[in-house]
PDB file of N, H, CA, C and O in Angstrom:
ATOM      1  N   MET A   1      -1.300  -5.550  -0.704  1.00  0.00           N
ATOM      2  CA  MET A   1      -1.024  -4.160  -0.408  1.00  0.00           C
ATOM      3  C   MET A   1      -0.524  -4.018   1.060  1.00  0.00           C
ATOM      4  O   MET A   1       0.527  -3.415   1.279  1.00  0.00           O
ATOM      5  N   TYR A   2      -1.230  -4.541   2.030  1.00  0.00           N
ATOM      6  H   TYR A   2      -2.084  -5.031   1.852  1.00  0.00           H
ATOM      7  CA  TYR A   2      -0.797  -4.519   3.410  1.00  0.00           C
ATOM      8  C   TYR A   2      -0.464  -5.950   3.824  1.00  0.00           C
ATOM      9  O   TYR A   2      -1.172  -6.895   3.476  1.00  0.00           O
ATOM     10  N   GLY A   3       0.632  -6.088   4.576  1.00  0.00           N
ATOM     11  H   GLY A   3       1.207  -5.321   4.859  1.00  0.00           H
ATOM     12  CA  GLY A   3       0.909  -7.339   5.213  1.00  0.00           C
ATOM     13  C   GLY A   3      -0.092  -7.633   6.246  1.00  0.00           C
ATOM     14  O   GLY A   3      -0.894  -6.769   6.599  1.00  0.00           O
ATOM     15  N   ARG A   4      -0.081  -8.839   6.757  1.00  0.00           N
ATOM     16  H   ARG A   4       0.570  -9.541   6.470  1.00  0.00           H
ATOM     17  CA  ARG A   4      -1.049  -9.268   7.814  1.00  0.00           C
ATOM     18  C   ARG A   4      -1.027  -8.316   9.039  1.00  0.00           C
ATOM     19  O   ARG A   4      -2.074  -7.914   9.548  1.00  0.00           O
ATOM     20  N   SER A   5       0.168  -7.980   9.481  1.00  0.00           N
ATOM     21  H   SER A   5       1.017  -8.306   9.068  1.00  0.00           H
ATOM     22  CA  SER A   5       0.282  -7.122  10.654  1.00  0.00           C
ATOM     23  C   SER A   5      -0.061  -5.728  10.349  1.00  0.00           C
ATOM     24  O   SER A   5      -0.648  -5.025  11.171  1.00  0.00           O
ATOM     25  N   GLY A   6       0.307  -5.288   9.131  1.00  0.00           N
ATOM     26  H   GLY A   6       0.784  -5.859   8.463  1.00  0.00           H
ATOM     27  CA  GLY A   6      -0.053  -3.922   8.677  1.00  0.00           C
ATOM     28  C   GLY A   6      -1.590  -3.753   8.555  1.00  0.00           C
ATOM     29  O   GLY A   6      -2.136  -2.703   8.896  1.00  0.00           O
ATOM     30  N   TYR A   7      -2.227  -4.742   8.095  1.00  0.00           N
ATOM     31  H   TYR A   7      -1.784  -5.595   7.818  1.00  0.00           H
ATOM     32  CA  TYR A   7      -3.677  -4.726   8.010  1.00  0.00           C
ATOM     33  C   TYR A   7      -4.308  -4.632   9.369  1.00  0.00           C
ATOM     34  O   TYR A   7      -5.245  -3.857   9.560  1.00  0.00           O
ATOM     35  N   SER A   8      -3.832  -5.383  10.302  1.00  0.00           N
ATOM     36  H   SER A   8      -3.070  -6.012  10.147  1.00  0.00           H
ATOM     37  CA  SER A   8      -4.340  -5.370  11.658  1.00  0.00           C
ATOM     38  C   SER A   8      -4.155  -3.939  12.295  1.00  0.00           C
ATOM     39  O   SER A   8      -5.068  -3.428  12.944  1.00  0.00           O
ATOM     40  N   LEU A   9      -3.062  -3.367  12.112  1.00  0.00           N
ATOM     41  H   LEU A   9      -2.320  -3.782  11.586  1.00  0.00           H
ATOM     42  CA  LEU A   9      -2.839  -2.011  12.656  1.00  0.00           C
ATOM     43  C   LEU A   9      -3.800  -1.027  11.983  1.00  0.00           C
ATOM     44  O   LEU A   9      -4.444  -0.234  12.670  1.00  0.00           O
ATOM     45  N   LEU A  10      -3.904  -1.065  10.691  1.00  0.00           N
ATOM     46  H   LEU A  10      -3.381  -1.710  10.133  1.00  0.00           H
ATOM     47  CA  LEU A  10      -4.820  -0.196   9.955  1.00  0.00           C
ATOM     48  C   LEU A  10      -6.278  -0.400  10.436  1.00  0.00           C
ATOM     49  O   LEU A  10      -7.022   0.556  10.649  1.00  0.00           O
ATOM     50  N   LYS A  11      -6.642  -1.659  10.592  1.00  0.00           N
ATOM     51  H   LYS A  11      -6.037  -2.436  10.418  1.00  0.00           H
ATOM     52  CA  LYS A  11      -8.039  -1.948  11.050  1.00  0.00           C
ATOM     53  C   LYS A  11      -8.255  -1.412  12.472  1.00  0.00           C
ATOM     54  O   LYS A  11      -9.314  -0.861  12.771  1.00  0.00           O
ATOM     55  N   ASN A  12      -7.296  -1.565  13.311  1.00  0.00           N
ATOM     56  H   ASN A  12      -6.435  -2.013  13.068  1.00  0.00           H
ATOM     57  CA  ASN A  12      -7.470  -1.028  14.717  1.00  0.00           C
ATOM     58  C   ASN A  12      -7.570   0.482  14.700  1.00  0.00           C
ATOM     59  O   ASN A  12      -8.388   1.050  15.424  1.00  0.00           O
ATOM     60  N   ARG A  13      -6.775   1.136  13.909  1.00  0.00           N
ATOM     61  H   ARG A  13      -6.110   0.675  13.321  1.00  0.00           H
ATOM     62  CA  ARG A  13      -6.862   2.607  13.806  1.00  0.00           C
ATOM     63  C   ARG A  13      -8.196   3.064  13.213  1.00  0.00           C
ATOM     64  O   ARG A  13      -8.779   4.038  13.690  1.00  0.00           O
ATOM     65  N   LEU A  14      -8.680   2.383  12.193  1.00  0.00           N
ATOM     66  H   LEU A  14      -8.206   1.592  11.806  1.00  0.00           H
ATOM     67  CA  LEU A  14      -9.977   2.744  11.620  1.00  0.00           C
ATOM     68  C   LEU A  14     -11.117   2.554  12.598  1.00  0.00           C
ATOM     69  O   LEU A  14     -12.016   3.388  12.704  1.00  0.00           O
ATOM     70  N   LEU A  15     -11.062   1.431  13.316  1.00  0.00           N
ATOM     71  H   LEU A  15     -10.332   0.753  13.229  1.00  0.00           H
ATOM     72  CA  LEU A  15     -12.105   1.100  14.319  1.00  0.00           C
ATOM     73  C   LEU A  15     -12.071   2.175  15.412  1.00  0.00           C
ATOM     74  O   LEU A  15     -13.127   2.656  15.824  1.00  0.00           O
ATOM     75  N   ALA A  16     -10.908   2.552  15.879  1.00  0.00           N
ATOM     76  H   ALA A  16     -10.050   2.161  15.544  1.00  0.00           H
ATOM     77  CA  ALA A  16     -10.844   3.564  16.974  1.00  0.00           C
ATOM     78  C   ALA A  16     -11.356   4.891  16.491  1.00  0.00           C
ATOM     79  O   ALA A  16     -11.981   5.620  17.262  1.00  0.00           O
ATOM     80  N   ALA A  17     -11.109   5.244  15.212  1.00  0.00           N
ATOM     81  H   ALA A  17     -10.601   4.652  14.587  1.00  0.00           H
ATOM     82  CA  ALA A  17     -11.606   6.478  14.666  1.00  0.00           C
ATOM     83  C   ALA A  17     -13.105   6.514  14.382  1.00  0.00           C
ATOM     84  O   ALA A  17     -13.754   7.558  14.454  1.00  0.00           O
ATOM     85  N   ALA A  18     -13.644   5.299  14.047  1.00  0.00           N
ATOM     86  H   ALA A  18     -13.117   4.451  13.988  1.00  0.00           H
ATOM     87  CA  ALA A  18     -14.992   5.178  13.691  1.00  0.00           C
ATOM     88  C   ALA A  18     -15.913   5.112  14.890  1.00  0.00           C
ATOM     89  O   ALA A  18     -17.045   5.582  14.772  1.00  0.00           O
ATOM     90  N   LEU A  19     -15.539   4.584  16.000  1.00  0.00           N
ATOM     91  H   LEU A  19     -14.619   4.202  16.095  1.00  0.00           H
ATOM     92  CA  LEU A  19     -16.389   4.413  17.178  1.00  0.00           C
ATOM     93  C   LEU A  19     -16.562   5.772  17.874  1.00  0.00           C
ATOM     94  O   LEU A  19     -15.592   6.457  18.198  1.00  0.00           O
ATOM     95  N   ASN A  20     -17.776   6.117  18.082  1.00  0.00           N
ATOM     96  H   ASN A  20     -18.564   5.561  17.819  1.00  0.00           H
ATOM     97  CA  ASN A  20     -18.058   7.395  18.708  1.00  0.00           C
ATOM     98  C   ASN A  20     -18.503   7.153  20.132  1.00  0.00           C
ATOM     99  O   ASN A  20     -19.553   6.543  20.334  1.00  0.00           O
ATOM    100  N   PRO A  21     -17.781   7.585  21.100  1.00  0.00           N
ATOM    101  CA  PRO A  21     -18.142   7.294  22.514  1.00  0.00           C
ATOM    102  C   PRO A  21     -19.459   8.025  22.953  1.00  0.00           C
ATOM    103  O   PRO A  21     -20.014   7.748  24.016  1.00  0.00           O
ATOM    104  N   GLU A  22     -19.915   8.940  22.111  1.00  0.00           N
ATOM    105  H   GLU A  22     -19.464   9.165  21.248  1.00  0.00           H
ATOM    106  CA  GLU A  22     -21.125   9.700  22.448  1.00  0.00           C
ATOM    107  C   GLU A  22     -22.370   9.124  21.863  1.00  0.00           C
ATOM    108  O   GLU A  22     -23.443   9.702  22.032  1.00  0.00           O
ATOM    109  N   TRP A  23     -22.278   7.977  21.161  1.00  0.00           N
ATOM    110  H   TRP A  23     -21.406   7.508  21.024  1.00  0.00           H
ATOM    111  CA  TRP A  23     -23.520   7.363  20.581  1.00  0.00           C
ATOM    112  C   TRP A  23     -24.433   6.972  21.656  1.00  0.00           C
ATOM    113  O   TRP A  23     -23.996   6.569  22.734  1.00  0.00           O
ATOM    114  N   THR A  24     -25.743   7.081  21.395  1.00  0.00           N
ATOM    115  H   THR A  24     -26.098   7.409  20.519  1.00  0.00           H
ATOM    116  CA  THR A  24     -26.741   6.610  22.361  1.00  0.00           C
ATOM    117  C   THR A  24     -26.787   5.105  22.176  1.00  0.00           C
ATOM    118  O   THR A  24     -26.257   4.583  21.195  1.00  0.00           O
ATOM    119  N   PRO A  25     -27.429   4.389  23.130  1.00  0.00           N
ATOM    120  CA  PRO A  25     -27.609   2.941  22.935  1.00  0.00           C
ATOM    121  C   PRO A  25     -28.360   2.646  21.650  1.00  0.00           C
ATOM    122  O   PRO A  25     -28.048   1.658  20.986  1.00  0.00           O
ATOM    123  N   GLU A  26     -29.305   3.433  21.284  1.00  0.00           N
ATOM    124  H   GLU A  26     -29.558   4.236  21.824  1.00  0.00           H
ATOM    125  CA  GLU A  26     -30.116   3.202  20.034  1.00  0.00           C
ATOM    126  C   GLU A  26     -29.213   3.377  18.809  1.00  0.00           C
ATOM    127  O   GLU A  26     -29.320   2.596  17.864  1.00  0.00           O
ATOM    128  N   GLN A  27     -28.360   4.344  18.798  1.00  0.00           N
ATOM    129  H   GLN A  27     -28.273   4.979  19.566  1.00  0.00           H
ATOM    130  CA  GLN A  27     -27.467   4.522  17.680  1.00  0.00           C
ATOM    131  C   GLN A  27     -26.462   3.419  17.576  1.00  0.00           C
ATOM    132  O   GLN A  27     -26.121   2.954  16.489  1.00  0.00           O
ATOM    133  N   THR A  28     -25.995   3.011  18.722  1.00  0.00           N
ATOM    134  H   THR A  28     -26.272   3.389  19.605  1.00  0.00           H
ATOM    135  CA  THR A  28     -25.013   1.877  18.778  1.00  0.00           C
ATOM    136  C   THR A  28     -25.674   0.622  18.210  1.00  0.00           C
ATOM    137  O   THR A  28     -25.063  -0.088  17.412  1.00  0.00           O
ATOM    138  N   LEU A  29     -26.926   0.339  18.617  1.00  0.00           N
ATOM    139  H   LEU A  29     -27.422   0.916  19.265  1.00  0.00           H
ATOM    140  CA  LEU A  29     -27.601  -0.829  18.110  1.00  0.00           C
ATOM    141  C   LEU A  29     -27.864  -0.736  16.579  1.00  0.00           C
ATOM    142  O   LEU A  29     -27.741  -1.722  15.852  1.00  0.00           O
ATOM    143  N   ALA A  30     -28.217   0.441  16.138  1.00  0.00           N
ATOM    144  H   ALA A  30     -28.317   1.242  16.729  1.00  0.00           H
ATOM    145  CA  ALA A  30     -28.419   0.654  14.635  1.00  0.00           C
ATOM    146  C   ALA A  30     -27.154   0.337  13.898  1.00  0.00           C
ATOM    147  O   ALA A  30     -27.184  -0.368  12.890  1.00  0.00           O
ATOM    148  N   VAL A  31     -26.039   0.840  14.375  1.00  0.00           N
ATOM    149  H   VAL A  31     -26.014   1.413  15.194  1.00  0.00           H
ATOM    150  CA  VAL A  31     -24.744   0.545  13.674  1.00  0.00           C
ATOM    151  C   VAL A  31     -24.443  -0.936  13.726  1.00  0.00           C
ATOM    152  O   VAL A  31     -24.056  -1.547  12.730  1.00  0.00           O
ATOM    153  N   PHE A  32     -24.629  -1.502  14.906  1.00  0.00           N
ATOM    154  H   PHE A  32     -24.944  -1.005  15.715  1.00  0.00           H
ATOM    155  CA  PHE A  32     -24.381  -2.947  15.105  1.00  0.00           C
ATOM    156  C   PHE A  32     -25.215  -3.757  14.102  1.00  0.00           C
ATOM    157  O   PHE A  32     -24.671  -4.619  13.412  1.00  0.00           O
ATOM    158  N   GLU A  33     -26.510  -3.494  14.012  1.00  0.00           N
ATOM    159  H   GLU A  33     -26.951  -2.793  14.573  1.00  0.00           H
ATOM    160  CA  GLU A  33     -27.358  -4.213  13.156  1.00  0.00           C
ATOM    161  C   GLU A  33     -27.014  -4.024  11.688  1.00  0.00           C
ATOM    162  O   GLU A  33     -27.063  -4.959  10.888  1.00  0.00           O
ATOM    163  N   PHE A  34     -26.662  -2.772  11.356  1.00  0.00           N
ATOM    164  H   PHE A  34     -26.622  -2.013  12.006  1.00  0.00           H
ATOM    165  CA  PHE A  34     -26.239  -2.493   9.927  1.00  0.00           C
ATOM    166  C   PHE A  34     -24.990  -3.329   9.584  1.00  0.00           C
ATOM    167  O   PHE A  34     -24.911  -3.936   8.516  1.00  0.00           O
ATOM    168  N   LEU A  35     -24.021  -3.347  10.512  1.00  0.00           N
ATOM    169  H   LEU A  35     -24.085  -2.854  11.380  1.00  0.00           H
ATOM    170  CA  LEU A  35     -22.757  -4.097  10.230  1.00  0.00           C
ATOM    171  C   LEU A  35     -23.041  -5.575  10.177  1.00  0.00           C
ATOM    172  O   LEU A  35     -22.421  -6.278   9.379  1.00  0.00           O
ATOM    173  N   ASN A  36     -23.951  -6.086  10.990  1.00  0.00           N
ATOM    174  H   ASN A  36     -24.455  -5.515  11.639  1.00  0.00           H
ATOM    175  CA  ASN A  36     -24.282  -7.506  10.865  1.00  0.00           C
ATOM    176  C   ASN A  36     -24.957  -7.818   9.502  1.00  0.00           C
ATOM    177  O   ASN A  36     -24.666  -8.831   8.865  1.00  0.00           O
ATOM    178  N   ASP A  37     -25.842  -6.935   9.095  1.00  0.00           N
ATOM    179  H   ASP A  37     -26.078  -6.112   9.612  1.00  0.00           H
ATOM    180  CA  ASP A  37     -26.556  -7.140   7.783  1.00  0.00           C
ATOM    181  C   ASP A  37     -25.540  -7.064   6.668  1.00  0.00           C
ATOM    182  O   ASP A  37     -25.638  -7.824   5.705  1.00  0.00           O
ATOM    183  N   LEU A  38     -24.539  -6.149   6.766  1.00  0.00           N
ATOM    184  H   LEU A  38     -24.459  -5.531   7.548  1.00  0.00           H
ATOM    185  CA  LEU A  38     -23.486  -5.978   5.780  1.00  0.00           C
ATOM    186  C   LEU A  38     -22.683  -7.256   5.705  1.00  0.00           C
ATOM    187  O   LEU A  38     -22.458  -7.804   4.625  1.00  0.00           O
ATOM    188  N   ALA A  39     -22.241  -7.739   6.896  1.00  0.00           N
ATOM    189  H   ALA A  39     -22.424  -7.294   7.773  1.00  0.00           H
ATOM    190  CA  ALA A  39     -21.429  -8.931   6.923  1.00  0.00           C
ATOM    191  C   ALA A  39     -22.186 -10.106   6.324  1.00  0.00           C
ATOM    192  O   ALA A  39     -21.600 -10.885   5.573  1.00  0.00           O
ATOM    193  N   ASP A  40     -23.485 -10.261   6.636  1.00  0.00           N
ATOM    194  H   ASP A  40     -23.961  -9.629   7.247  1.00  0.00           H
ATOM    195  CA  ASP A  40     -24.241 -11.325   6.041  1.00  0.00           C
ATOM    196  C   ASP A  40     -24.378 -11.258   4.522  1.00  0.00           C
ATOM    197  O   ASP A  40     -24.350 -12.259   3.806  1.00  0.00           O
ATOM    198  N   SER A  41     -24.531  -9.998   4.079  1.00  0.00           N
ATOM    199  H   SER A  41     -24.554  -9.185   4.661  1.00  0.00           H
ATOM    200  CA  SER A  41     -24.601  -9.790   2.579  1.00  0.00           C
ATOM    201  C   SER A  41     -23.285 -10.140   1.914  1.00  0.00           C
ATOM    202  O   SER A  41     -23.250 -10.801   0.876  1.00  0.00           O
ATOM    203  N   ILE A  42     -22.188  -9.678   2.538  1.00  0.00           N
ATOM    204  H   ILE A  42     -22.217  -9.141   3.381  1.00  0.00           H
ATOM    205  CA  ILE A  42     -20.844  -9.978   1.971  1.00  0.00           C
ATOM    206  C   ILE A  42     -20.628 -11.491   1.996  1.00  0.00           C
ATOM    207  O   ILE A  42     -20.156 -12.052   1.007  1.00  0.00           O
ATOM    208  N   TRP A  43     -20.957 -12.156   3.087  1.00  0.00           N
ATOM    209  H   TRP A  43     -21.340 -11.699   3.890  1.00  0.00           H
ATOM    210  CA  TRP A  43     -20.747 -13.581   3.129  1.00  0.00           C
ATOM    211  C   TRP A  43     -21.617 -14.297   2.056  1.00  0.00           C
ATOM    212  O   TRP A  43     -21.142 -15.220   1.394  1.00  0.00           O
ATOM    213  N   SER A  44     -22.825 -13.888   1.900  1.00  0.00           N
ATOM    214  H   SER A  44     -23.211 -13.139   2.438  1.00  0.00           H
ATOM    215  CA  SER A  44     -23.719 -14.501   0.936  1.00  0.00           C
ATOM    216  C   SER A  44     -23.159 -14.386  -0.481  1.00  0.00           C
ATOM    217  O   SER A  44     -23.226 -15.328  -1.270  1.00  0.00           O
ATOM    218  N   HIS A  45     -22.600 -13.204  -0.787  1.00  0.00           N
ATOM    219  H   HIS A  45     -22.545 -12.438  -0.146  1.00  0.00           H
ATOM    220  CA  HIS A  45     -22.089 -12.953  -2.108  1.00  0.00           C
ATOM    221  C   HIS A  45     -20.755 -13.618  -2.418  1.00  0.00           C
ATOM    222  O   HIS A  45     -20.518 -14.108  -3.522  1.00  0.00           O
ATOM    223  N   TYR A  46     -19.880 -13.618  -1.390  1.00  0.00           N
ATOM    224  H   TYR A  46     -20.073 -13.220  -0.493  1.00  0.00           H
ATOM    225  CA  TYR A  46     -18.473 -14.074  -1.593  1.00  0.00           C
ATOM    226  C   TYR A  46     -18.123 -15.292  -0.818  1.00  0.00           C
ATOM    227  O   TYR A  46     -16.937 -15.544  -0.609  1.00  0.00           O
ATOM    228  N   CYS A  47     -19.082 -16.078  -0.370  1.00  0.00           N
ATOM    229  H   CYS A  47     -20.046 -15.873  -0.540  1.00  0.00           H
ATOM    230  CA  CYS A  47     -18.830 -17.190   0.475  1.00  0.00           C
ATOM    231  C   CYS A  47     -17.694 -18.091   0.128  1.00  0.00           C
ATOM    232  O   CYS A  47     -16.782 -18.311   0.925  1.00  0.00           O
ATOM    233  N   VAL A  48     -17.755 -18.627  -1.100  1.00  0.00           N
ATOM    234  H   VAL A  48     -18.496 -18.448  -1.747  1.00  0.00           H
ATOM    235  CA  VAL A  48     -16.714 -19.558  -1.548  1.00  0.00           C
ATOM    236  C   VAL A  48     -15.355 -18.890  -1.657  1.00  0.00           C
ATOM    237  O   VAL A  48     -14.364 -19.482  -1.230  1.00  0.00           O
ATOM    238  N   LYS A  49     -15.262 -17.729  -2.188  1.00  0.00           N
ATOM    239  H   LYS A  49     -16.067 -17.248  -2.535  1.00  0.00           H
ATOM    240  CA  LYS A  49     -14.046 -17.002  -2.294  1.00  0.00           C
ATOM    241  C   LYS A  49     -13.450 -16.650  -0.916  1.00  0.00           C
ATOM    242  O   LYS A  49     -12.237 -16.714  -0.715  1.00  0.00           O
ATOM    243  N   LEU A  50     -14.326 -16.282   0.014  1.00  0.00           N
ATOM    244  H   LEU A  50     -15.311 -16.231  -0.150  1.00  0.00           H
ATOM    245  CA  LEU A  50     -13.841 -15.979   1.357  1.00  0.00           C
ATOM    246  C   LEU A  50     -13.324 -17.256   2.045  1.00  0.00           C
ATOM    247  O   LEU A  50     -12.292 -17.226   2.715  1.00  0.00           O
ATOM    248  N   GLN A  51     -14.029 -18.351   1.879  1.00  0.00           N
ATOM    249  H   GLN A  51     -14.867 -18.376   1.334  1.00  0.00           H
ATOM    250  CA  GLN A  51     -13.585 -19.593   2.496  1.00  0.00           C
ATOM    251  C   GLN A  51     -12.221 -20.009   1.957  1.00  0.00           C
ATOM    252  O   GLN A  51     -11.359 -20.460   2.711  1.00  0.00           O
ATOM    253  N   GLU A  52     -12.031 -19.856   0.647  1.00  0.00           N
ATOM    254  H   GLU A  52     -12.732 -19.489   0.034  1.00  0.00           H
ATOM    255  CA  GLU A  52     -10.732 -20.224   0.030  1.00  0.00           C
ATOM    256  C   GLU A  52      -9.678 -19.324   0.562  1.00  0.00           C
ATOM    257  O   GLU A  52      -8.591 -19.804   0.884  1.00  0.00           O
ATOM    258  N   LEU A  53      -9.922 -18.024   0.681  1.00  0.00           N
ATOM    259  H   LEU A  53     -10.805 -17.634   0.419  1.00  0.00           H
ATOM    260  CA  LEU A  53      -8.945 -17.076   1.177  1.00  0.00           C
ATOM    261  C   LEU A  53      -8.587 -17.331   2.653  1.00  0.00           C
ATOM    262  O   LEU A  53      -7.422 -17.240   3.041  1.00  0.00           O
ATOM    263  N   ILE A  54      -9.596 -17.647   3.459  1.00  0.00           N
ATOM    264  H   ILE A  54     -10.542 -17.721   3.144  1.00  0.00           H
ATOM    265  CA  ILE A  54      -9.326 -17.977   4.864  1.00  0.00           C
ATOM    266  C   ILE A  54      -8.488 -19.199   4.977  1.00  0.00           C
ATOM    267  O   ILE A  54      -7.538 -19.214   5.760  1.00  0.00           O
ATOM    268  N   GLN A  55      -8.797 -20.251   4.218  1.00  0.00           N
ATOM    269  H   GLN A  55      -9.569 -20.239   3.582  1.00  0.00           H
ATOM    270  CA  GLN A  55      -7.995 -21.489   4.217  1.00  0.00           C
ATOM    271  C   GLN A  55      -6.576 -21.205   3.822  1.00  0.00           C
ATOM    272  O   GLN A  55      -5.646 -21.713   4.448  1.00  0.00           O
ATOM    273  N   GLU A  56      -6.378 -20.381   2.766  1.00  0.00           N
ATOM    274  H   GLU A  56      -7.133 -19.967   2.258  1.00  0.00           H
ATOM    275  CA  GLU A  56      -5.045 -20.031   2.279  1.00  0.00           C
ATOM    276  C   GLU A  56      -4.281 -19.318   3.352  1.00  0.00           C
ATOM    277  O   GLU A  56      -3.104 -19.608   3.565  1.00  0.00           O
ATOM    278  N   GLN A  57      -4.924 -18.374   4.048  1.00  0.00           N
ATOM    279  H   GLN A  57      -5.880 -18.139   3.875  1.00  0.00           H
ATOM    280  CA  GLN A  57      -4.199 -17.613   5.087  1.00  0.00           C
ATOM    281  C   GLN A  57      -3.899 -18.426   6.294  1.00  0.00           C
ATOM    282  O   GLN A  57      -2.963 -18.116   7.031  1.00  0.00           O
ATOM    283  N   GLN A  58      -4.682 -19.486   6.532  1.00  0.00           N
ATOM    284  H   GLN A  58      -5.442 -19.738   5.933  1.00  0.00           H
ATOM    285  CA  GLN A  58      -4.446 -20.342   7.714  1.00  0.00           C
ATOM    286  C   GLN A  58      -3.344 -21.405   7.446  1.00  0.00           C
ATOM    287  O   GLN A  58      -2.785 -21.983   8.378  1.00  0.00           O
ATOM    288  N   ARG A  59      -3.056 -21.638   6.173  1.00  0.00           N
ATOM    289  H   ARG A  59      -3.510 -21.168   5.416  1.00  0.00           H
ATOM    290  CA  ARG A  59      -1.963 -22.556   5.858  1.00  0.00           C
ATOM    291  C   ARG A  59      -0.634 -21.919   6.319  1.00  0.00           C
ATOM    292  O   ARG A  59      -0.453 -20.703   6.254  1.00  0.00           O
ATOM    293  N   THR A  60       0.230 -22.731   6.759  1.00  0.00           N
ATOM    294  H   THR A  60       0.082 -23.718   6.812  1.00  0.00           H
ATOM    295  CA  THR A  60       1.564 -22.205   7.186  1.00  0.00           C
ATOM    296  C   THR A  60       2.639 -23.002   6.450  1.00  0.00           C
ATOM    297  O   THR A  60       2.354 -24.062   5.892  1.00  0.00           O
ATOM    298  N   PRO A  61       3.860 -22.500   6.448  1.00  0.00           N
ATOM    299  CA  PRO A  61       4.927 -23.240   5.798  1.00  0.00           C
ATOM    300  C   PRO A  61       5.190 -24.609   6.464  1.00  0.00           C
ATOM    301  O   PRO A  61       5.803 -25.495   5.868  1.00  0.00           O
ATOM    302  N   THR A  62       4.706 -24.758   7.725  1.00  0.00           N
ATOM    303  H   THR A  62       4.207 -24.039   8.209  1.00  0.00           H
ATOM    304  CA  THR A  62       4.927 -26.013   8.410  1.00  0.00           C
ATOM    305  C   THR A  62       3.733 -26.924   8.308  1.00  0.00           C
ATOM    306  O   THR A  62       3.566 -27.826   9.129  1.00  0.00           O
ATOM    307  N   ASP A  63       2.902 -26.703   7.313  1.00  0.00           N
ATOM    308  H   ASP A  63       3.038 -25.971   6.646  1.00  0.00           H
ATOM    309  CA  ASP A  63       1.709 -27.544   7.129  1.00  0.00           C
ATOM    310  C   ASP A  63       2.150 -28.945   6.674  1.00  0.00           C
ATOM    311  O   ASP A  63       2.736 -29.096   5.602  1.00  0.00           O
ATOM    312  N   HIS A  64       1.873 -29.935   7.469  1.00  0.00           N
ATOM    313  H   HIS A  64       1.397 -29.812   8.340  1.00  0.00           H
ATOM    314  CA  HIS A  64       2.368 -31.304   7.216  1.00  0.00           C
ATOM    315  C   HIS A  64       1.227 -32.214   6.761  1.00  0.00           C
ATOM    316  O   HIS A  64       1.262 -33.424   6.981  1.00  0.00           O
ATOM    317  N   SER A  65       0.199 -31.609   6.114  1.00  0.00           N
ATOM    318  H   SER A  65       0.170 -30.626   5.934  1.00  0.00           H
ATOM    319  CA  SER A  65      -0.891 -32.407   5.626  1.00  0.00           C
ATOM    320  C   SER A  65      -0.439 -33.491   4.574  1.00  0.00           C
ATOM    321  O   SER A  65      -1.043 -34.561   4.497  1.00  0.00           O
ATOM    322  N   ASP A  66       0.578 -33.209   3.808  1.00  0.00           N
ATOM    323  H   ASP A  66       1.069 -32.340   3.871  1.00  0.00           H
ATOM    324  CA  ASP A  66       1.052 -34.172   2.864  1.00  0.00           C
ATOM    325  C   ASP A  66       1.666 -35.368   3.555  1.00  0.00           C
ATOM    326  O   ASP A  66       1.577 -36.483   3.041  1.00  0.00           O
ATOM    327  N   ILE A  67       2.295 -35.169   4.718  1.00  0.00           N
ATOM    328  H   ILE A  67       2.367 -34.264   5.136  1.00  0.00           H
ATOM    329  CA  ILE A  67       2.880 -36.249   5.476  1.00  0.00           C
ATOM    330  C   ILE A  67       1.800 -37.076   6.106  1.00  0.00           C
ATOM    331  O   ILE A  67       1.880 -38.304   6.126  1.00  0.00           O
ATOM    332  N   GLU A  68       0.757 -36.398   6.639  1.00  0.00           N
ATOM    333  H   GLU A  68       0.692 -35.400   6.623  1.00  0.00           H
ATOM    334  CA  GLU A  68      -0.359 -37.114   7.264  1.00  0.00           C
ATOM    335  C   GLU A  68      -1.103 -37.967   6.278  1.00  0.00           C
ATOM    336  O   GLU A  68      -1.661 -38.997   6.658  1.00  0.00           O
ATOM    337  N   ASN A  69      -1.131 -37.587   5.059  1.00  0.00           N
ATOM    338  H   ASN A  69      -0.679 -36.750   4.750  1.00  0.00           H
ATOM    339  CA  ASN A  69      -1.910 -38.318   4.003  1.00  0.00           C
ATOM    340  C   ASN A  69      -1.013 -39.327   3.317  1.00  0.00           C
ATOM    341  O   ASN A  69      -1.515 -40.056   2.462  1.00  0.00           O
ATOM    342  N   ALA A  70       0.279 -39.430   3.622  1.00  0.00           N
ATOM    343  H   ALA A  70       0.687 -38.837   4.316  1.00  0.00           H
ATOM    344  CA  ALA A  70       1.142 -40.395   3.008  1.00  0.00           C
ATOM    345  C   ALA A  70       0.876 -41.799   3.473  1.00  0.00           C
ATOM    346  O   ALA A  70       0.547 -41.992   4.644  1.00  0.00           O
ATOM    347  N   PRO A  71       0.998 -42.782   2.624  1.00  0.00           N
ATOM    348  CA  PRO A  71       0.794 -44.157   3.040  1.00  0.00           C
ATOM    349  C   PRO A  71       1.751 -44.568   4.168  1.00  0.00           C
ATOM    350  O   PRO A  71       2.932 -44.225   4.130  1.00  0.00           O
ATOM    351  N   SER A  72       1.271 -45.264   5.119  1.00  0.00           N
ATOM    352  H   SER A  72       0.311 -45.543   5.149  1.00  0.00           H
ATOM    353  CA  SER A  72       2.086 -45.682   6.204  1.00  0.00           C
ATOM    354  C   SER A  72       2.893 -46.896   5.837  1.00  0.00           C
ATOM    355  O   SER A  72       2.420 -47.781   5.124  1.00  0.00           O
ATOM    356  N   SER A  73       4.135 -46.937   6.334  1.00  0.00           N
ATOM    357  H   SER A  73       4.519 -46.219   6.914  1.00  0.00           H
ATOM    358  CA  SER A  73       5.022 -48.091   6.032  1.00  0.00           C
ATOM    359  C   SER A  73       4.902 -49.144   7.110  1.00  0.00           C
ATOM    360  O   SER A  73       5.538 -50.194   7.017  1.00  0.00           O
ATOM    361  N   PHE A  74       4.124 -48.897   8.103  1.00  0.00           N
ATOM    362  H   PHE A  74       3.607 -48.044   8.178  1.00  0.00           H
ATOM    363  CA  PHE A  74       3.963 -49.868   9.212  1.00  0.00           C
ATOM    364  C   PHE A  74       2.859 -50.842   8.961  1.00  0.00           C
ATOM    365  O   PHE A  74       2.602 -51.712   9.792  1.00  0.00           O
TER     366      PHE A  74
END
């Protein structure tokens, strides 16, 4: 749906809109702890799929792993 740069722009806009500069330190900590718990739950549930997606996104067209694994002629 979104390209990589489009996603980053959307994420930045959402973060800017979601952060409230008037939060108390206690409110900020509550949100931080909630988001950490949410991230942990997401990771626990989707670990393998997320790892596969991250690996896929990190691959580039200039990935030379097939050359590195080729038998050496020397």
